[in-house]
C-alpha positions as CSV (number, residue, x, y, z in Angstrom):
1,M,218.9,44.1,53.8
2,I,221.3,43.0,51.1
3,M,222.3,39.4,51.4
4,K,225.5,38.0,50.1
5,K,225.1,37.0,46.5
6,I,225.0,33.4,45.4
7,S,225.5,31.6,42.1
8,V,223.0,30.6,39.4
9,F,222.9,27.3,41.3
10,L,219.9,28.6,43.3
11,C,218.0,28.9,40.0
12,I,218.8,25.3,39.3
13,I,217.6,24.3,42.8
14,L,214.3,26.2,42.4
15,V,213.6,24.7,38.9
16,F,214.1,21.3,40.4
17,V,212.0,22.1,43.5
18,F,209.1,23.6,41.8
19,S,208.9,21.3,38.8
20,S,208.8,18.3,41.1
21,C,205.9,19.7,43.2
22,T,202.6,18.1,42.4
23,R,200.4,19.8,45.0
24,N,197.3,21.5,43.5
25,N,197.5,24.9,45.3
26,E,194.2,26.8,45.3
27,N,194.2,30.6,45.4
28,T,193.6,30.9,49.1
29,T,195.5,32.4,52.1
30,F,197.3,29.2,53.2
31,N,198.3,27.7,49.9
32,Y,201.3,25.6,50.8
33,I,202.6,23.4,53.6
34,S,203.7,24.9,56.9
35,H,202.9,28.5,56.0
36,A,203.7,29.9,59.4
37,G,207.0,28.0,59.6
38,N,208.1,29.3,56.3
39,I,207.2,32.9,57.3
40,Q,209.1,32.6,60.5
41,N,212.1,31.5,58.6
42,G,212.1,34.4,56.1
43,G,209.4,33.3,53.7
44,Y,211.8,33.9,50.7
45,I,210.0,31.4,48.4
46,I,206.3,30.9,47.7
47,K,204.2,28.8,45.2
48,H,201.1,30.2,43.5
49,T,199.0,28.2,41.0
50,N,201.4,27.6,38.1
51,D,204.0,30.1,39.1
52,N,206.7,30.1,41.8
53,F,208.1,33.3,43.3
54,Y,211.4,33.7,45.1
55,A,213.8,36.4,46.4
56,D,216.9,35.9,44.2
57,Q,220.2,36.6,46.1
58,D,222.0,37.0,42.8
59,Y,219.9,40.1,42.2
60,Y,219.8,41.7,45.7
61,D,216.7,39.6,46.8
62,N,214.6,41.1,43.9
63,L,211.5,39.0,43.0
64,H,211.9,36.3,40.3
65,K,209.4,33.9,38.9
66,I,209.6,30.3,37.7
67,T,206.8,28.8,35.6
68,D,206.0,25.1,36.2
69,S,205.0,24.4,32.6
70,N,208.4,25.2,31.0
71,N,210.7,26.0,34.0
72,D,211.2,29.5,32.6
73,I,213.0,31.8,35.0
74,T,212.2,35.5,34.7
75,F,212.8,38.7,36.6
76,F,209.4,39.9,38.0
77,S,210.0,43.0,40.2
78,G,212.9,44.9,41.6
79,N,213.9,47.8,43.9
80,H,212.9,45.8,47.0
81,Q,213.8,42.7,48.9
82,Y,211.0,40.2,49.1
83,Y,210.5,38.3,52.3
84,E,207.7,36.7,54.4
85,M,205.6,36.4,51.2
86,N,201.9,35.8,51.4
87,I,199.6,35.4,48.4
88,Y,195.9,36.2,48.5
89,N,193.6,36.8,45.5
90,D,196.5,37.2,43.1
91,I,198.1,39.8,45.4
92,L,201.5,39.1,46.9
93,Y,202.0,40.7,50.3
94,Y,205.6,40.9,51.6
95,I,208.0,42.8,53.8
96,S,210.9,44.7,52.1
97,G,213.8,43.6,54.3
98,M,214.1,41.6,57.5
99,P,212.5,43.5,59.2
100,G,210.9,45.8,56.7
101,Q,207.9,47.8,55.6
102,V,204.8,46.0,54.3
103,W,204.1,46.2,50.5
104,K,201.8,44.5,48.1
105,I,202.2,43.7,44.4
106,D,199.6,42.7,41.9
107,L,200.8,39.5,40.3
108,N,198.7,40.3,37.1
109,S,199.7,43.9,36.5
110,G,203.0,44.1,38.5
111,S,201.9,47.4,40.2
112,K,202.9,47.7,43.8
113,R,202.2,49.9,46.8
114,R,203.4,50.3,50.3
115,I,200.6,49.7,52.8
116,I,202.4,49.8,56.2
117,N,205.1,52.3,56.9
118,K,206.6,50.5,59.9
119,H,209.3,47.9,60.3
120,V,207.5,44.7,60.9
121,E,208.1,40.9,61.1
122,N,206.0,37.8,61.2
123,L,203.6,39.0,58.5
124,I,200.5,36.7,58.0
125,V,197.6,37.2,55.7
126,Y,194.5,35.5,57.1
127,K,190.8,35.9,56.1
128,D,191.0,39.4,54.5
129,N,193.3,40.8,57.2
130,L,196.9,41.4,57.8
131,Y,198.6,40.3,61.1
132,Y,202.1,41.5,62.0
133,R,204.4,42.3,64.8
134,L,206.5,45.5,65.0
135,S,210.3,45.2,65.1
136,E,213.0,46.9,67.2
137,E,213.2,49.8,64.8
138,D,209.7,50.9,65.8
139,D,207.7,49.7,68.8
140,W,209.0,46.2,69.4
141,G,206.6,43.4,70.0
142,K,203.2,45.0,69.4
143,L,200.9,42.7,67.5
144,Y,198.5,44.4,65.1
145,K,195.6,43.5,62.8
146,T,194.6,45.6,59.8
147,D,192.5,45.2,56.7
148,L,194.3,44.3,53.4
149,K,194.9,48.1,52.8
150,G,196.7,48.5,56.1
151,K,193.7,50.5,57.5
152,N,191.5,50.0,60.5
153,K,194.4,49.1,62.7
154,Q,193.8,47.2,65.9
155,M,196.5,46.4,68.5
156,L,195.9,42.8,69.8
157,A,198.9,42.3,72.2
158,E,202.2,43.7,73.4
159,K,205.7,42.2,73.7
160,V,204.9,39.4,71.3
161,K,207.9,37.3,70.0
162,K,206.6,35.0,67.2
163,F,203.0,34.0,66.5
164,C,200.9,31.8,64.2
165,I,197.2,31.5,63.4
166,Y,195.2,28.3,63.3
167,D,191.4,27.9,63.1
168,D,190.7,31.6,64.0
169,V,193.0,31.5,67.0
170,I,196.3,33.3,67.4
171,Y,199.0,31.4,69.4
172,Y,201.9,33.6,70.6
173,C,204.6,34.0,73.2
174,D,204.5,37.0,75.6
175,S,208.1,37.9,76.2
176,N,207.2,40.0,79.3
177,K,205.4,37.2,81.0
178,S,207.6,34.5,79.5
179,A,204.6,32.4,78.7
180,L,202.6,31.0,75.8
181,Y,199.1,32.5,75.1
182,S,196.2,32.1,72.8
183,M,193.5,34.5,71.8
184,N,190.8,34.9,69.1
185,T,191.8,36.8,66.0
186,D,189.6,39.7,67.1
187,G,191.7,40.0,70.3
188,T,189.2,38.4,72.7
189,N,189.4,35.3,74.9
190,V,193.0,35.7,75.9
191,A,194.3,32.7,77.8
192,E,197.6,31.4,79.1
193,I,198.6,28.0,77.8
194,N,201.8,27.4,79.9
195,S,205.0,29.1,81.0
196,S,207.1,28.3,78.0
197,Y,209.3,31.1,76.5
198,V,209.7,30.3,72.8
199,G,211.0,31.7,69.5
200,N,209.3,29.9,66.7
201,I,205.7,28.6,67.3
202,L,203.9,26.4,64.8
203,V,200.7,24.4,64.6
204,E,200.4,21.1,62.7
205,N,198.4,17.9,63.3
206,N,196.4,19.9,65.9
207,K,199.5,20.3,68.0
208,L,201.5,23.4,69.0
209,I,205.2,23.0,68.2
210,Y,207.9,25.0,70.1
211,A,211.3,25.0,71.7
212,D,211.3,26.3,75.3
213,D,214.2,28.6,76.1
214,N,213.2,28.3,79.8
215,R,214.0,24.6,79.6
216,G,217.2,24.7,77.6
217,G,215.7,24.9,74.2
218,K,214.2,21.5,74.3
219,L,211.5,20.6,71.7
220,Y,207.9,20.2,72.8
221,T,204.5,19.5,71.3
222,Y,201.2,20.6,73.0
223,D,198.0,18.7,72.0
224,L,195.2,21.3,71.5
225,S,192.5,18.8,72.2
226,S,193.9,17.0,75.3
227,K,195.8,20.1,76.6
228,T,198.8,17.9,77.3
229,E,202.5,18.7,76.6
230,E,205.2,16.3,75.6
231,C,209.0,16.8,75.3
232,I,210.1,15.0,72.1
233,S,213.7,16.1,72.0
234,E,216.4,17.1,74.5
235,D,218.3,19.0,71.8
236,K,218.5,22.7,71.8
237,C,216.3,23.5,68.8
238,W,216.3,26.7,66.7
239,N,214.7,27.8,63.4
240,L,211.7,25.4,63.7
241,N,209.6,24.4,60.7
242,C,207.4,21.4,59.9
243,N,205.3,19.5,57.5
244,S,202.6,16.9,58.3
245,Q,205.2,14.2,59.1
246,W,208.3,15.8,60.4
247,I,209.5,18.7,62.5
248,F,212.7,20.4,61.2
249,Y,215.2,22.3,63.3
250,R,218.7,23.7,63.6
251,N,220.3,21.5,66.2
252,Q,222.1,24.1,68.4
253,S,223.5,21.2,70.5
254,E,225.4,19.9,67.5
255,K,227.0,22.9,65.8
256,G,223.7,24.0,64.1
257,N,223.3,20.9,61.9
258,L,219.9,20.4,60.2
259,Y,217.7,17.7,61.8
260,C,214.2,16.4,61.5
261,I,212.2,14.5,64.1
262,S,208.8,12.7,64.1
263,F,205.9,14.3,66.1
264,D,206.1,11.7,68.8
265,G,209.9,11.8,69.0
266,S,210.4,8.2,68.0
267,E,212.5,8.9,64.9
268,K,215.3,11.5,64.5
269,H,217.4,12.1,61.4
270,K,220.4,14.3,60.6
271,L,219.7,15.8,57.2
272,V,222.7,18.1,56.7
273,E,226.0,18.3,58.5
274,N,226.4,22.1,58.2
275,S,225.4,25.0,60.3
276,V,222.0,26.1,58.9
277,C,219.3,28.7,59.4
278,D,216.1,30.0,57.6
279,I,214.6,26.5,57.0
280,V,211.8,26.5,54.4
281,I,209.8,23.5,53.5
282,I,208.1,22.9,50.1
283,D,206.7,19.4,49.6
284,D,209.7,16.9,49.6
285,I,212.3,19.7,49.6
286,V,213.9,21.4,52.5
287,L,215.7,24.7,51.6
288,Y,218.0,26.5,54.1
289,R,220.8,29.0,54.3
290,N,224.2,27.3,54.8
291,I,226.0,29.4,57.4
292,D,229.2,27.4,56.7
293,N,229.0,28.4,53.1
294,D,228.4,32.2,53.2
295,L,224.7,32.0,53.8
296,E,224.0,30.5,50.4
297,I,220.6,28.8,49.9
298,E,221.0,25.1,49.5
299,Y,218.5,22.2,49.7
300,C,218.1,18.5,50.5
301,K,215.4,16.1,49.3
302,L,213.7,14.3,52.1
303,S,213.3,11.0,50.3
304,E,217.1,10.9,49.6
305,N,218.6,12.3,52.8
306,L,216.9,10.6,55.8
307,V,219.8,8.9,57.6
308,K,219.5,7.6,61.1
309,T,221.7,9.3,63.7
310,T,222.3,9.0,67.4
311,E,222.0,11.4,70.3
312,T,225.0,13.8,70.6
313,E,226.4,15.8,73.4
314,N,226.5,19.6,73.5
315,V,229.5,21.1,71.9
316,V,231.0,24.0,73.8
317,N,233.7,26.4,72.5
318,P,236.1,27.6,75.1
319,T,236.0,31.3,75.8
320,V,238.5,33.1,73.6
321,F,240.7,35.3,75.7
322,D,244.5,35.6,75.8
323,G,247.0,37.9,77.3
324,G,248.6,41.0,75.9
325,G,245.5,42.8,75.0
326,Q,243.5,45.8,76.3
327,T,239.9,46.4,77.2
328,V,238.0,49.2,75.4
329,I,234.8,50.6,76.8
330,P,232.7,51.9,73.9
331,E,231.2,55.3,74.3
332,K,229.2,55.7,71.1
333,D,227.2,53.6,68.7
334,V,230.1,53.0,66.3
335,Y,233.0,50.7,67.3
336,Y,236.2,51.8,65.6
337,N,239.2,49.5,65.6
338,K,242.0,52.0,65.2
339,S,244.8,49.3,64.8
340,A,243.0,47.2,62.2
341,N,241.3,50.2,60.6
342,Y,237.6,49.2,60.4
343,L,234.3,50.1,62.1
344,F,230.7,49.0,62.3
345,E,227.5,50.3,64.0
346,I,226.2,49.0,67.3
347,P,222.8,50.0,68.9
348,D,223.5,52.6,71.5
349,T,221.0,51.0,73.9
350,F,223.6,48.3,74.6
351,L,226.4,50.5,75.5
352,D,226.3,49.8,79.3
353,Y,226.3,46.1,78.8
354,Y,229.4,45.3,76.9
355,S,233.1,46.0,76.5
356,V,235.6,45.1,73.8
357,F,238.9,43.2,74.4
358,E,241.4,44.0,71.7
359,H,244.4,41.7,71.2
360,N,246.8,40.6,68.6
361,N,247.4,44.2,67.6
362,G,243.7,44.6,66.9
363,E,243.5,41.7,64.5
364,R,241.4,39.8,67.1
365,V,238.6,41.5,69.0
366,T,236.4,39.8,71.6
367,F,233.1,41.5,72.5
368,I,232.3,40.8,76.2
369,F,228.9,40.9,77.9
370,N,229.1,42.8,81.2
371,G,226.1,41.4,83.2
372,K,224.5,43.3,86.1
373,S,223.3,40.4,88.1
374,D,225.2,39.0,91.1
375,Y,225.1,35.5,89.5
376,V,226.9,36.6,86.3
377,K,229.4,38.7,88.2
378,N,230.2,35.8,90.5
379,Y,230.4,33.4,87.6
380,C,233.0,35.6,85.9
381,A,235.0,36.0,89.1
382,E,235.1,32.2,89.5
383,K,236.2,31.7,85.9
384,N,238.7,34.6,86.2
385,I,237.3,36.2,83.0
386,P,236.4,39.8,82.3
387,G,232.9,38.9,81.1
388,I,230.9,36.5,79.0
389,E,232.1,36.2,75.4
390,L,229.5,37.4,72.9
391,F,231.5,36.8,69.7
392,T,235.0,37.4,68.3
393,I,236.1,39.1,65.1
394,Y,239.5,37.9,63.8
395,S,241.7,38.3,60.8
396,E,242.8,35.8,58.2
397,N,246.3,36.1,59.7
398,D,245.1,34.8,63.1
399,K,246.2,31.2,62.6
400,E,244.8,30.0,66.0
401,L,241.3,30.8,64.9
402,A,241.6,30.8,61.1
403,G,243.5,27.4,61.0
404,D,246.2,26.4,58.7
405,E,244.0,26.4,55.6
406,G,242.3,29.7,56.5
407,P,238.6,30.4,57.3
408,Y,236.0,28.6,55.3
409,D,234.0,31.6,54.1
410,D,234.5,35.1,52.6
411,G,234.2,36.9,55.9
412,F,232.6,40.3,56.5
413,G,235.0,42.5,54.6
414,K,238.6,43.9,54.4
415,A,240.6,46.6,56.1
416,N,244.2,47.4,55.2
417,N,243.8,44.6,52.6
418,V,243.2,42.0,55.4
419,R,240.0,40.1,55.5
420,Y,238.0,39.7,58.8
421,Y,235.8,36.9,60.1
422,F,233.3,36.1,62.9
423,T,233.1,33.3,65.5
424,R,231.2,32.7,68.7
425,P,230.8,29.9,71.3
426,Y,228.3,27.2,70.4
427,D,226.9,27.2,73.9
428,Y,227.2,29.0,77.3
429,D,227.1,27.4,80.7
430,V,226.2,30.6,82.5
431,F,222.6,30.8,81.3
432,T,221.2,27.4,82.2
433,D,218.1,25.8,83.8
434,E,220.2,24.9,86.8
435,A,221.2,28.5,87.4
436,K,217.5,29.6,87.1
437,N,216.4,27.0,89.6
438,S,219.0,28.1,92.1
439,L,217.7,31.7,92.2
440,Q,214.6,33.4,93.4
441,G,213.1,36.9,94.0
442,E,215.2,39.9,92.8
443,Q,218.2,37.7,92.1
444,L,216.3,35.6,89.6
445,D,214.8,38.8,88.0
446,D,218.2,40.3,87.6
447,Y,219.6,37.0,86.1
448,L,216.7,36.7,83.6
449,Q,217.2,40.4,82.6
450,D,220.9,39.6,82.0
451,E,220.0,36.6,79.9
452,Q,217.5,38.5,77.8
453,K,219.9,41.4,77.3
454,F,222.7,39.0,76.3
455,K,220.5,37.4,73.6
456,S,219.3,40.8,72.3
457,I,222.9,42.2,72.0
458,Y,224.2,39.2,70.2
459,N,221.3,38.9,67.8
460,K,221.2,42.6,66.9
461,I,225.0,43.0,66.4
462,Y,225.2,39.7,64.4
463,Y,222.3,40.9,62.3
464,T,223.9,44.2,61.5
465,L,227.2,42.5,60.6
466,A,226.0,39.4,58.7
467,I,222.7,40.6,57.2
468,E,222.9,44.4,57.0
469,N,226.6,44.3,56.2
470,S,227.5,47.2,58.5
471,F,231.3,46.3,58.5
472,V,233.3,49.2,56.9
473,G,237.0,48.6,56.3
474,F,239.5,51.4,55.3
475,G,242.8,51.4,53.5
476,N,241.8,48.9,50.8
477,Y,243.2,49.5,47.3
478,K,242.3,48.3,43.8
479,T,244.8,45.6,42.8
480,D,242.9,43.6,40.2
481,P,242.8,45.3,36.8
482,D,239.7,43.2,35.9
483,D,237.8,44.4,39.0
484,K,235.2,46.8,37.7
485,G,234.1,48.2,41.0
486,I,233.3,51.9,41.6
487,Y,236.2,53.7,43.3
488,L,236.3,57.1,45.0
489,S,239.8,57.7,43.5
490,D,238.3,57.4,40.0
491,A,235.3,59.6,40.7
492,K,236.6,62.5,42.8
493,G,237.0,65.8,41.0
494,K,235.3,64.6,37.8
495,Y,232.0,66.3,38.2
496,S,230.6,69.8,38.7
497,P,227.0,69.9,39.9
498,P,224.4,72.2,38.2
499,P,223.7,75.6,39.8
500,M,221.7,75.3,43.0
501,P,218.6,77.4,43.6
502,Q,219.4,81.0,44.8
503,S,215.9,81.6,46.1
504,N,213.8,79.5,48.4
505,V,210.8,80.2,46.1
506,Y,210.6,78.1,43.0
507,V,208.4,79.3,40.1
508,N,207.4,77.1,37.2
509,E,206.0,79.5,34.7
510,K,205.3,76.9,32.1
511,C,203.0,74.9,34.4
512,G,201.7,77.8,36.4
513,Y,202.6,77.0,40.0
514,Q,205.2,77.7,42.7
515,L,206.7,76.0,45.7
516,T,208.4,77.5,48.7
517,F,211.4,75.6,50.3
518,P,212.7,75.9,53.9
519,E,215.6,78.3,54.4
520,D,217.7,75.5,55.9
521,W,217.5,73.5,52.7
522,Q,219.7,76.1,50.9
523,G,222.9,74.4,49.7
524,W,221.4,70.9,50.1
525,Y,219.2,70.4,47.1
526,Y,218.7,71.3,43.4
527,I,215.7,71.1,41.1
528,D,215.7,69.1,37.8
529,E,212.9,70.4,35.6
530,S,212.2,68.1,32.5
531,P,210.7,69.5,29.3
532,D,207.4,67.5,29.9
533,G,206.8,69.3,33.2
534,I,207.9,66.6,35.6
535,L,209.9,68.1,38.5
536,S,212.5,66.2,40.4
537,V,213.8,67.6,43.7
538,D,217.1,66.0,44.6
539,F,219.2,65.9,47.7
540,F,222.8,67.1,47.1
541,G,225.1,66.4,50.0
542,K,228.7,67.0,51.0
543,S,229.8,63.4,50.4
544,M,230.4,61.6,47.1
545,S,227.6,59.2,48.1
546,G,225.2,62.1,48.6
547,S,226.2,63.9,45.4
548,Y,225.9,61.4,42.5
549,Y,223.5,58.6,41.9
550,T,226.2,56.0,41.2
551,T,223.9,53.2,40.3
552,Y,223.7,54.7,36.8
553,L,227.4,55.3,36.5
554,S,229.6,53.0,34.5
555,E,233.0,51.9,35.9
556,R,234.6,54.6,33.8
557,F,232.2,57.3,35.0
558,E,231.3,58.4,31.5
559,E,229.9,61.9,31.3
560,S,226.7,60.7,29.5
561,E,225.7,58.4,32.4
562,K,226.1,60.7,35.4
563,M,223.1,61.7,37.5
564,Y,223.4,64.4,40.0
565,G,222.0,64.0,43.5
566,L,219.6,61.6,45.1
567,N,215.9,61.9,44.4
568,M,213.8,63.0,47.4
569,F,210.5,63.5,45.7
570,S,208.9,64.6,42.3
571,I,206.0,66.6,41.1
572,V,204.0,64.8,38.4
573,T,200.7,65.2,36.6
574,K,197.6,63.0,37.0
575,A,198.4,61.4,33.6
576,D,201.9,60.4,34.8
577,V,200.3,58.8,37.9
578,E,198.0,56.8,35.8
579,T,200.7,55.5,33.5
580,H,203.7,55.0,35.8
581,T,204.5,53.2,39.0
582,Y,205.2,55.5,42.0
583,D,205.2,55.4,45.8
584,N,203.6,57.8,48.3
585,I,201.3,59.4,45.7
586,K,199.5,62.5,47.1
587,Y,197.4,65.2,45.3
588,I,198.8,68.7,46.0
589,G,197.0,71.1,43.7
590,T,195.8,72.1,40.3
591,A,197.3,74.7,37.9
592,K,196.2,75.6,34.4
593,G,193.6,72.9,34.6
594,V,196.1,70.1,35.3
595,E,196.2,68.1,38.5
596,Y,199.6,67.7,40.2
597,Y,200.8,65.1,42.6
598,S,203.8,64.6,44.8
599,V,205.4,61.1,44.5
600,T,208.5,59.2,45.4
601,G,210.3,56.7,43.3
602,T,210.1,52.9,43.8
603,G,213.9,52.7,44.2
604,A,215.4,53.9,47.5
605,T,218.3,56.2,46.2
606,L,218.7,58.0,49.6
607,T,220.1,54.8,51.1
608,A,223.3,55.7,49.3
609,V,224.2,57.9,52.2
610,Y,223.0,55.4,54.8
611,M,225.1,52.5,53.5
612,P,227.9,54.2,51.4
613,Q,230.1,51.1,51.8
614,E,227.8,49.3,49.5
615,I,228.8,51.7,46.7
616,W,232.5,52.6,47.0
617,E,235.0,49.8,47.0
618,D,237.7,51.9,48.5
619,I,235.6,54.0,50.9
620,T,237.7,56.2,53.3
621,E,236.9,57.1,56.8
622,E,236.4,60.7,55.7
623,E,233.9,59.7,53.1
624,Y,232.0,57.5,55.6
625,Q,231.7,60.3,58.1
626,L,230.6,62.8,55.5
627,A,227.9,60.3,54.3
628,K,226.8,59.8,57.9
629,K,226.3,63.6,58.3
630,D,224.4,63.7,54.9
631,W,222.1,61.0,56.3
632,E,221.4,63.1,59.4
633,K,220.5,66.0,57.1
634,V,218.3,63.9,54.9
635,Q,216.2,62.9,58.0
636,Q,215.6,66.5,58.8
637,M,214.3,67.5,55.4
638,D,210.5,66.8,55.3
639,Y,209.3,67.2,51.7
640,N,205.7,67.2,52.8
641,E,206.3,70.7,54.2
642,V,207.3,71.8,50.7
643,T,204.3,70.2,48.9
644,K,202.0,72.0,51.3
645,T,203.2,75.3,49.8
646,F,202.0,74.4,46.3
647,K,200.4,77.6,44.8
648,N,198.4,78.1,41.6
649,L,199.8,81.3,40.0
650,Q,196.6,82.1,38.1
């Protein structure tokens, strides 16, 4: 994930935050307030002894460090994004992306290693073990426990949403059974607590804290001693977090504003009048992403921002449909707006559940949920609408939605030099407690399946647009002479790649070994052999993205800075392994008394063909499709099959 960049203002925030913290944090698993809440909100900041680590948006969420003693801000580690950070015995465990694979980095030496090769979320380190839940990219919802090396894996539960750990007990929501459960950390003593269906779940002051989607998102506490539940807020609450005094939440009933409430519900305060998410608590400071300000990280100080407020009514946006448009039924996992000239990816598992209503000559597009239940169908018929609005993408020229002064943020991207934005209703009156209470049997089951599918589609598509930046616009041209972006028009035709291998058998006479490559690799790779014996095998595709490692190219594409291809793997010696940082290190054989290993770099160069829009400012549809085919080829090329053919020539 590459978040939108923010200014150096974040660094100023963090210096203020951490230099004002007085808590004496010991080197233990839970070393700051509301650990589970911070993890469930992204875990992008963590404090450790006299140092403070954070994912810096200005540098693609790479890891930076602030030292309390002198407020010195330094770069600590790159090539990854750093989220859901845990620290245990001077080792920082994190996921690289949201979701992402699990890595660890030694805070003393800086060396890092991948320990779980799956996309996970909700990573918690607890008493010499890792606990995590698999994401949609792998086997969604399975909760696992491993040792700190990612070994001795044990599956504890299936279909888990979020979970937390308190006093050797795991508390979690089972999405299949729509209920809260508890179990011991070894997977024994599974017990149902109640029938709540929750997102975030926290424990503080010996109470469970959760918002129940089955009851309109209202906020509840559950006393673990008395086994009693109490509703403390009628608001629809998202993004929960807490400290020992307050529960913090995004108030979905009031345009996503940031609120806090006491544990007994007697006091409630509005902290920020902006739409927020990813709420992280450190001592007296509440950090959050401001959705109204391009997801920049901002903060408020509790001692200065507690202002009394009154209850508010739900705010409901009208469904955005107008005449003169046409309905498009998507048939593949990429939506292409021909009129506006942009596209973005959509999970193909959703194809039967939505359609697209294009109007304003394609400058406004409403995505419509097509429910399967009788209740949703009847609701749409009564409202005389084609379906339930998921969200709408609109252009800066759409005055009805953009307003006279234009949209408030930078939008997703441009197509034909027009910028596009995103909006959605604040609430929906089709998925309500009243509707659920009026149904039973198969009708209720169908309705609940529609509700869950609706949430899944919205969350996934919004995630790919807002977080993974999957929007690709065509027809944009360089107009600012000071813009130093990388442009296809500057790069095309300027390079000639080195000669590709003519034989599938590679012989390194100097080092005394050979490798055999699959026949279907011909024309898709070349070999870079350095004088010191290190061998780099690089993918060379049909697109510009798959042909040149543009990260190392200047804006003028100077000859001295070009690098051909994208590194797939390298062959290095034991001495190299001992003195450099690599990933996926594997011994493959010995030649002339020297041990050789296959490794991959710590930087993911192959993502250039997965997200080419992140490289080329003026990407064309042709380039995008070529890169997509390159990515399909990359996934077919298993370098482990090559390393197995390592042969000592002596």
